[in-house]
LUMLUM-666574 format. One line per field, with one value per residue (C-alpha): x, z negated, y; residue number from 1; residue in one letter. Coordinates in steps of 0.25 Angstrom, whole numbers, padded with zeros to 4 digits. Example, Ala and Ser with C-alpha at 12.3 -4.5 7.8 and 13.67 -1.06 7.14 Angstrom:
<rs>
c1 <- c(0049, 0055)
c3 <- c(-0031, -0029)
c2 <- c(-0018, -0004)
num <- c(1, 2)
residuo <- c(A, S)
</rs>
This chain:
<rs>
c1 <- c(0000, 0005, 0008, -0004, -0004, -0005, -0020, -0017, -0013, -0026, -0035, -0028, -0030, -0045, -0048, -0041, -0048, -0061, -0058, -0049, -0041, -0029, -0033, -0047, -0042, -0033, -0044, -0052, -0040, -0036, -0022, -0014, -0015, -0001, -0003, -0014, -0006, 0006, -0003, -0009, 0004, 0010, -0002, 0001, 0016, 0011, 0002, 0012, 0001, -0006, -0020, -0023, -0020, -0016, -0022, -0018, -0030, -0037, -0035, -0040, -0039, -0031, -0037, -0030, -0035, -0049, -0047, -0040, -0050, -0062, -0053, -0046, -0059, -0066, -0054, -0053, -0068, -0066, -0055, -0064, -0076, -0067, -0060, -0074, -0079, -0067, -0068, -0083, -0081, -0070, -0078, -0092, -0098, -0110, -0118, -0129, -0139, -0150, -0161, -0175, -0186, -0192, -0180, -0175, -0188, -0190, -0177, -0165, -0168, -0165, -0152, -0148, -0152, -0143, -0132, -0132, -0132, -0119, -0113, -0118, -0106, -0111, -0122, -0132, -0141, -0152, -0158, -0172, -0175, -0187, -0184, -0169, -0157, -0153, -0143, -0130, -0119, -0129, -0129, -0117, -0127, -0139, -0150, -0158, -0170, -0167, -0174, -0166, -0164, -0158, -0146, -0132, -0119, -0117, -0129, -0129, -0142, -0147, -0157, -0167, -0180, -0193, -0207, -0219, -0233, -0238, -0252, -0258, -0263, -0278, -0276, -0288, -0290, -0305, -0309, -0298, -0284, -0273, -0267, -0268, -0259, -0271, -0277, -0267, -0274, -0286, -0277, -0273, -0258, -0248, -0237, -0223, -0220, -0208, -0209, -0220, -0212, -0216, -0230, -0226, -0218, -0229, -0239, -0230, -0227, -0242, -0246, -0255, -0258, -0269, -0262, -0266, -0252, -0258, -0268, -0264, -0256, -0243, -0231, -0216, -0212, -0212, -0215, -0227, -0232, -0230, -0238, -0249, -0250, -0250, -0262, -0269, -0268, -0264, -0254, -0239, -0228, -0214, -0201, -0203, -0192, -0199, -0212, -0206, -0207, -0222, -0223, -0216, -0226, -0238, -0242, -0241, -0242, -0238, -0250, -0243, -0228, -0220, -0206, -0202, -0189, -0191, -0187, -0182, -0170, -0162, -0147, -0136, -0126, -0114, -0109, -0095, -0083, -0075, -0087, -0085, -0084, -0097, -0105, -0099, -0103, -0118, -0118, -0114, -0124, -0135, -0131, -0131, -0145, -0150, -0145, -0151, -0164, -0163, -0160, -0171, -0181, -0183, -0188, -0175, -0166, -0152, -0143, -0131, -0120, -0121, -0113, -0111, -0110, -0097, -0098)
c3 <- c(0000, 0004, -0007, -0010, -0015, -0030, -0034, -0040, -0027, -0021, -0032, -0030, -0015, -0016, -0027, -0019, -0006, -0013, -0019, -0008, -0019, -0027, -0039, -0040, -0038, -0050, -0059, -0055, -0058, -0070, -0065, -0059, -0045, -0042, -0046, -0037, -0026, -0028, -0028, -0014, -0009, -0013, -0006, 0006, 0006, 0004, 0016, 0023, 0028, 0022, 0016, 0014, 0021, 0010, 0012, 0003, -0006, -0002, 0004, 0016, 0020, 0032, 0042, 0034, 0021, 0026, 0031, 0018, 0008, 0010, 0008, -0004, -0011, -0009, -0015, -0027, -0029, -0028, -0038, -0048, -0047, -0049, -0061, -0067, -0065, -0072, -0084, -0086, -0085, -0095, -0106, -0104, -0112, -0107, -0111, -0103, -0110, -0105, -0115, -0114, -0113, -0126, -0134, -0126, -0130, -0144, -0150, -0141, -0141, -0156, -0154, -0142, -0149, -0162, -0153, -0144, -0156, -0161, -0147, -0138, -0129, -0125, -0114, -0115, -0103, -0106, -0096, -0100, -0096, -0097, -0092, -0090, -0091, -0080, -0070, -0074, -0077, -0079, -0095, -0104, -0115, -0112, -0122, -0118, -0123, -0123, -0128, -0139, -0131, -0119, -0125, -0119, -0127, -0121, -0129, -0143, -0150, -0156, -0166, -0169, -0168, -0174, -0167, -0172, -0168, -0166, -0162, -0164, -0178, -0172, -0164, -0167, -0164, -0162, -0173, -0183, -0185, -0181, -0194, -0193, -0183, -0180, -0174, -0163, -0156, -0153, -0151, -0138, -0136, -0129, -0122, -0117, -0104, -0106, -0121, -0123, -0134, -0143, -0144, -0143, -0156, -0163, -0159, -0163, -0176, -0180, -0174, -0164, -0154, -0147, -0146, -0132, -0125, -0111, -0113, -0116, -0111, -0105, -0103, -0100, -0109, -0124, -0125, -0117, -0125, -0138, -0131, -0128, -0142, -0147, -0138, -0145, -0133, -0140, -0151, -0147, -0151, -0149, -0156, -0168, -0164, -0152, -0160, -0171, -0165, -0163, -0177, -0183, -0176, -0181, -0166, -0169, -0181, -0185, -0189, -0194, -0199, -0195, -0193, -0179, -0172, -0158, -0147, -0139, -0144, -0139, -0135, -0132, -0120, -0117, -0103, -0103, -0110, -0115, -0120, -0118, -0131, -0129, -0126, -0138, -0147, -0142, -0143, -0158, -0160, -0154, -0164, -0175, -0171, -0172, -0186, -0190, -0184, -0193, -0206, -0203, -0204, -0190, -0191, -0185, -0190, -0193, -0182, -0180, -0189, -0193, -0184, -0187, -0174, -0172, -0173)
c2 <- c(0000, 0014, 0024, 0033, 0047, 0050, 0051, 0064, 0070, 0064, 0070, 0084, 0083, 0080, 0090, 0101, 0097, 0098, 0112, 0116, 0122, 0117, 0126, 0120, 0106, 0108, 0113, 0101, 0091, 0099, 0101, 0113, 0119, 0116, 0102, 0100, 0107, 0098, 0085, 0089, 0093, 0079, 0072, 0080, 0076, 0061, 0062, 0071, 0080, 0092, 0091, 0105, 0119, 0128, 0142, 0154, 0152, 0139, 0125, 0118, 0104, 0099, 0089, 0078, 0084, 0083, 0069, 0064, 0070, 0061, 0048, 0054, 0059, 0045, 0038, 0047, 0045, 0030, 0030, 0039, 0030, 0017, 0023, 0028, 0014, 0007, 0017, 0015, 0000, 0001, 0009, 0005, -0007, -0014, -0026, -0032, -0041, -0050, -0053, -0059, -0048, -0053, -0051, -0039, -0031, -0036, -0037, -0033, -0018, -0016, -0023, -0015, -0002, -0005, -0010, 0003, 0012, 0005, 0003, 0015, 0012, -0001, -0001, -0013, -0018, -0028, -0037, -0043, -0057, -0066, -0080, -0081, -0072, -0062, -0066, -0071, -0061, -0050, -0049, -0050, -0055, -0064, -0067, -0078, -0086, -0101, -0113, -0120, -0132, -0125, -0117, -0118, -0116, -0101, -0096, -0090, -0091, -0078, -0084, -0094, -0088, -0092, -0094, -0086, -0084, -0070, -0064, -0050, -0047, -0047, -0060, -0070, -0084, -0085, -0075, -0078, -0072, -0082, -0088, -0103, -0111, -0119, -0107, -0107, -0118, -0108, -0096, -0089, -0092, -0083, -0091, -0086, -0094, -0103, -0103, -0113, -0119, -0108, -0112, -0127, -0126, -0119, -0129, -0141, -0134, -0132, -0145, -0138, -0149, -0141, -0128, -0122, -0119, -0118, -0106, -0091, -0080, -0083, -0074, -0075, -0063, -0064, -0049, -0050, -0062, -0053, -0042, -0052, -0057, -0042, -0040, -0052, -0061, -0073, -0078, -0080, -0089, -0084, -0081, -0072, -0062, -0058, -0056, -0048, -0034, -0037, -0042, -0030, -0021, -0029, -0031, -0046, -0055, -0069, -0077, -0089, -0092, -0104, -0108, -0112, -0110, -0104, -0114, -0102, -0094, -0082, -0084, -0075, -0078, -0069, -0069, -0065, -0071, -0065, -0056, -0041, -0033, -0026, -0039, -0045, -0033, -0034, -0049, -0048, -0037, -0046, -0057, -0047, -0042, -0056, -0058, -0044, -0049, -0061, -0054, -0044, -0054, -0060, -0074, -0079, -0090, -0086, -0092, -0083, -0077, -0063, -0054, -0039, -0030, -0024, -0009)
num <- c(1, 2, 3, 4, 5, 6, 7, 8, 9, 10, 11, 12, 13, 14, 15, 16, 17, 18, 19, 20, 21, 22, 23, 24, 25, 26, 27, 28, 29, 30, 31, 32, 33, 34, 35, 36, 37, 38, 39, 40, 41, 42, 43, 44, 45, 46, 47, 48, 49, 50, 51, 52, 53, 54, 55, 56, 57, 58, 59, 60, 61, 62, 63, 64, 65, 66, 67, 68, 69, 70, 71, 72, 73, 74, 75, 76, 77, 78, 79, 80, 81, 82, 83, 84, 85, 86, 87, 88, 89, 90, 91, 92, 93, 94, 95, 96, 97, 98, 99, 100, 101, 102, 103, 104, 105, 106, 107, 108, 109, 110, 111, 112, 113, 114, 115, 116, 117, 118, 119, 120, 121, 122, 123, 124, 125, 126, 127, 128, 129, 130, 131, 132, 133, 134, 135, 136, 137, 138, 139, 140, 141, 142, 143, 144, 145, 146, 147, 148, 149, 150, 151, 152, 153, 154, 155, 156, 157, 158, 159, 160, 161, 162, 163, 164, 165, 166, 167, 168, 169, 170, 171, 172, 173, 174, 175, 176, 177, 178, 179, 180, 181, 182, 183, 184, 185, 186, 187, 188, 189, 190, 191, 192, 193, 194, 195, 196, 197, 198, 199, 200, 201, 202, 203, 204, 205, 206, 207, 208, 209, 210, 211, 212, 213, 214, 215, 216, 217, 218, 219, 220, 221, 222, 223, 224, 225, 226, 227, 228, 229, 230, 231, 232, 233, 234, 235, 236, 237, 238, 239, 240, 241, 242, 243, 244, 245, 246, 247, 248, 249, 250, 251, 252, 253, 254, 255, 256, 257, 258, 259, 260, 261, 262, 263, 264, 265, 266, 267, 268, 269, 270, 271, 272, 273, 274, 275, 276, 277, 278, 279, 280, 281, 282, 283, 284, 285, 286, 287, 288, 289, 290, 291, 292, 293, 294, 295, 296, 297, 298, 299, 300, 301, 302, 303, 304, 305, 306, 307, 308, 309, 310, 311)
residuo <- c(M, M, N, L, P, H, L, T, F, L, R, S, F, E, A, S, A, R, H, L, S, F, T, S, A, A, E, E, L, N, C, T, Q, S, A, V, S, N, H, V, R, S, L, E, E, F, L, K, R, P, L, F, T, R, H, P, R, S, L, S, L, T, D, L, G, L, A, Y, L, P, S, V, R, H, A, L, Q, E, I, D, A, A, T, R, S, V, V, Q, R, T, H, S, Q, T, V, S, I, S, C, P, F, S, L, A, E, N, W, L, P, E, V, I, Q, S, F, S, E, S, H, P, D, I, A, L, T, V, H, G, T, I, W, S, D, V, E, A, N, V, S, D, I, S, I, T, A, N, H, V, D, D, V, T, E, N, L, T, R, M, W, I, D, K, L, T, I, V, C, S, P, D, F, K, V, G, A, K, T, L, K, D, P, Q, Q, L, T, G, A, R, L, I, H, I, L, G, R, S, A, Y, W, E, K, V, S, A, H, Y, G, L, E, D, L, N, L, K, D, G, A, R, T, N, A, S, N, L, A, L, E, L, A, A, K, S, Q, G, C, L, A, L, P, K, L, L, A, R, P, Y, L, E, K, N, L, L, T, E, P, M, Q, F, D, L, D, S, P, W, A, Y, Y, I, K, V, R, D, K, P, V, K, P, A, V, R, L, F, Q, E, W, L, L, S, S, V, E, N, A, H, T, Q, G, A, N, L, D, K, S, I, P, T, K, K, P, R, S)
</rs>
């Protein structure tokens, strides 16, 4: 590769050509007028041809200068853009998370709020999912809902959730308030598609052989099922964590208490190894938030060690 002129010479030439003044170029580049003049003269010596015609109080570009300027300007712009990109990539910290909508809407926002308050320099992106994760390599951290029988080694369980039955405070079975498990055989049930195991476990637990698992409203979204229950469209079986915001606001009530582990649980998977510091930090914050949810009275079994987020 042939020797190229010094970058400083090219910057002085471009600024001088734009202003048609060594003095104005010097002010822009924060140097002296004589330095800019010497830079341009050195460039002309390198090219062995003049780039400017010097007048007593002004400059004008020669034909060579006019032809040379667009290429120099474009090259400097490319260098500036490339440099900014590298600097921004070096200093910016981002974490991308994919999470089922049910958890992303009912629990994750509080986690993100507290994390962002402590780490405002880390930008978070959340991809909501319903049936499966987003495309591979999109998320640094994936939270997925998996059946306990279909868990692989690369998944870290967040917690063991408990099932509950919820309904609106004014929900009736016939003319009576729902209180007795035997009333479920005559109640309108709401079903979450793909989660038939919820009602099946309740049925087996109470020995309700004639529980109607075929009729009733159906949806693939837990949050929509909760909204239907809040509108007295039926009673609903699902993990208690998802129902907790509705229970706290008295939009739903638990007509009966029982102790059943959910057959579906939430798991964390981290994409990159070694894990980026920002990703590791948010992963630890997630696990700490799970522990906090347990200690604050969520109906969860303690399944992970306490981890304090790094400050």
